N, C-alpha and C positions, 0 to 999 in steps of 0.2 A: 466585401467578400474576402475571407481569410482562407489562404491555401497552405497545405503542407508543402514546405519547400524541400526539406531534406531530412533524412534520418541516418544516423551513424551508430554502429555497434562495434565495441571492442571486446574481444574475448580474452579472459585472463583467469587462470586457475579455477575453472569451472563456474565463473561468474560472468555476467554480461553487463557491460557499462554502456548505456545508450544515451544519445543526445538527439534532440528533436529541434528543428527550426521550422517555424511557421511565420507567415506574414502576408502583407498585402501583395497582390500580383505585380504592382509596379516597383516593389522592393523598398518602399518608403518606410515601412515599419516591419521589423523582424523580431520575433519573440524566441527565446531559447530556454530549454529546460534539460536537465540531466537526471538520470536515474540508474540505479544499480539493481540487478535482480539475479535470480537463479534460473537455470534452464529447466524447462519442462522435459525436453529431450536434448541430448548433447549434439553438437555439430561435430561431425567426424572430419578428420584431415582429408582434404581433397573435395569436400562438398561445397557447392555453391551456396552462399548465404544471401537470402532475399529479405529486404526490409520494405515493409509497406506502412506508410504513415497516413493518418487521416485525422482531420479535425472532427471529433465526435460530438462535442457539446460546446455551445457558446452562451455565456451569460452576459451581463452588462459590461464587466471588466475582465472576465476570466474565461478560459477555455480549457477543455480537456482534449489532449491529442493522444491518440492510440497508435502504438507501433507494434506491428506483428512481425516476428522473425520466423522465417521458415528456412529450411535447408533442402537442397536437392542433390541427390547422388548423381554425379555427372555421367556415369556409365549406364545406370539403370533407369534414371529419370524419376525415381521414387522421391516424393516430397514428404517432409514431416514438419509439424508445427513445433518450434523450439521454445518460444517465449512470446508473451504479450505483456506490454507495459503501458501504463496510462500516466500521462504527465498533466498536471494542472499548471497552467501558466496564467499570470496576471499581467495585463498591459500596464506599463508605466510610462510617464512622460520623462523628459530630461531632468526634472526635479524630483523624480521618484514618486510622484503622485499617481494613483490609479486613473486610467483614462478609459472611456467607453470604446468598445470595439464594434466593428461592423457585424450585422446579423449573419447567422449561418444560413445558407441556402441548402435545403434538403431536396435532393433530386430524385431519390428512389426510396423504396421501402427498407432497404438495407441501411441507408443513412438515417431513416426514421428510427429503426431499431437501435442503432448505435447511439443516437441522441438520447433515447429513453434509457438506455443502459447507463449513460452519463448522469442523467437525472437520478437514477437509482443509486449509482455510485456515490453521489453527493449526499443523498438522503441517508444512506447506510453509514457514511462517514460521520455525519452529524449524530445519528443515533448511537454509534459506537463511542464517540467522544462524550456524549451525555451519560451513557452507562458508566464509562470510565470515571467521570467526575463524581457521579452520585453513588458509586458502589463503595460500601464500607468493608474493606478487606480485613479489618480487625474485629468485625462483629462476631459474636458467638455463632450465629447462623453460617457465616462465611467459613469460619474455622471448622465448624462441624461438617460442612459440605465437602471439605477436603478429603474426608474418608472415602468419598466416591471416586477419587482419582488415585493414580498410582504414585503418590508422593509422601505418604506419612506412615508411621507405625503405631503400635499400641501405646508406647510411652508418650507420644505426642497427643494421642487421643486423651490420655489421662490428664495432660496439661490443659487441654481444651476444657475438660470438665471442671478443672480448678478455676479457670478464667470465667466460666459460666456462673460460678457461685458468686462472684463479685460483679454483679450486673451494673454497678455504678461506674465501672471503668470504661473509658472510651479509647484510651491509648495504653499501650504496654509501657511499663517503666523499664529502666535499664536492667534491674534485677531479673525481671521476667524475660527480657531479651537474652540475657546471659544463660538462663535456664534452657531456653530453646536451643541456643548454640551448643550447650553441653549435650543435650539430648541428641542432636544431629551429629556431633563429633564422634559419638560412639556407635553410630549406625550407618 
């Protein structure tokens, strides 16, 4: 059984820096992770900050720990959700090798929901990485698609047309890169 042991948050210049500790109940193994993030809602001076940590997903050697940050106005009792972060931790032995970790015990439907959220988080991360690896940013189609976003002007579209004419090119050469730089210098 793996338990959330502690969560810590440091607030600095509109950013939150969070640390999570999880481990075996007897303290024999402790895992640590850190993450920085932005606030969904700011924590105001004088508000009470509440951190709740939970082990949401456990694989064979890794786990996802969720930390939810809320704040409470001490005079009105109004609570607001400020941030949620998810840490992926991998268990290592003293030699740095991955080690198996105990199974997660799901006690209620909320824990089942969080577990499946973790499964979805892992699957989405894999899909995103695959898209990132397979996406050709320099293809004529990708460059043409840029016109659907608020990033280019007519001069750049003319350049894309020029690149489309030479379909055998897979990468831009230095002369073409300089042309792009010149176009953007003046706009």
